[in-house]
VOFIKOL-702815 format. One line per 10 residues: number of its first residue (from 1); their letters; for each residue x, y, z of C-alpha. Coordinates in pm, 1 decimal, decimal comma. Example, Ala and Ser with C-alpha at 12.3 -4.5 7.8 and 13.67 -1.06 7.14 Angstrom:
2
1> AS> 1230,0:-450,0:780,0  1367,0:-106,0:714,0
END
This chain:
76
1> XXXXXXXXXX> 6458,5:3939,0:-6991,1  6249,1:4246,3:-6918,4  5896,8:4180,1:-6796,3  5778,2:4539,1:-6824,2  5597,3:4654,5:-7133,0  5418,4:4978,2:-7207,4  5082,7:5076,4:-7348,1  5052,2:5416,0:-7513,3  4708,4:5547,9:-7419,3  4569,8:5837,7:-7623,9
11> XXXXXXXXXX> 4239,5:5999,6:-7540,2  4082,5:6270,1:-7753,8  4022,0:6597,4:-7573,7  3655,7:6691,1:-7546,7  3710,2:6984,9:-7313,9  3831,8:7230,2:-7578,4  3604,6:7512,0:-7682,1  3658,7:7472,3:-8058,3  3745,5:7196,1:-8301,5  3907,6:7409,5:-8579,3
21> XXXXXXXXXX> 3972,5:7096,7:-8791,3  4231,7:6979,0:-8540,2  4220,1:6684,0:-8304,0  4415,1:6707,9:-7982,6  4492,2:6418,7:-7750,9  4610,9:6354,5:-7401,1  4880,2:6086,9:-7415,1  4986,5:5864,2:-7127,8  5235,0:5578,5:-7098,6  5092,7:5295,5:-6889,3
31> XXXXXXXXXX> 5337,2:5034,0:-6755,7  5241,9:4668,7:-6770,7  5434,7:4394,3:-6594,4  5362,4:4071,8:-6777,8  5447,5:3706,5:-6751,0  5535,2:3525,6:-7072,1  5627,5:3193,2:-6909,3  5314,7:3035,4:-7061,9  5409,3:3116,4:-7423,3  5665,7:2841,9:-7500,0
41> XXXXXXXXXX> 5456,7:2557,8:-7350,8  5149,7:2688,0:-7538,0  5341,6:2698,8:-7867,8  5469,6:2343,8:-7810,2  5113,0:2223,6:-7740,9  4986,0:2397,7:-8055,5  5255,0:2236,2:-8267,4  5177,8:1895,7:-8119,1  4809,2:1941,7:-8201,3  4881,1:2057,3:-8557,3
51> XXXXXXXXXX> 5113,8:1764,3:-8622,8  4879,2:1504,2:-8471,5  4733,7:1248,2:-8714,1  4376,9:1341,5:-8614,5  4200,2:1647,2:-8480,2  4131,8:1653,7:-8106,5  3776,3:1574,4:-7994,4  3547,0:1875,8:-7954,0  3530,7:2021,1:-7606,6  3184,8:2022,2:-7448,0
61> XXXXXXXXXX> 3213,5:2382,4:-7323,3  3384,6:2533,0:-7631,1  3169,3:2787,0:-7816,8  3365,7:2733,1:-8139,3  3322,4:2353,9:-8123,9  2947,5:2401,2:-8076,1  2940,7:2637,6:-8376,4  3131,8:2383,6:-8589,4  2890,7:2106,3:-8489,2  2589,3:2321,9:-8580,6
71> XXXXXX> 2752,0:2423,6:-8910,9  2802,5:2055,7:-8991,0  2434,2:1985,6:-8919,1  2487,6:1811,4:-8586,7  2305,7:1918,1:-8269,4  2503,5:2155,9:-8047,2
END
């Protein structure tokens, strides 16, 4: 399986003298070597959580858990 992906990076040119109702861009292809070995275990953990009979306890350092507690009227 290929590990290399590509980002297409486009940046509008601001060095041109006139606009003339036309946008021009500099385009570059940026290589990215990634690691997707974490994806399958993460998907399995997500499925396990979704199929669990009860929600997991809120994490003390999770900003979303703190928001949910405040929304429910509990102290953060």
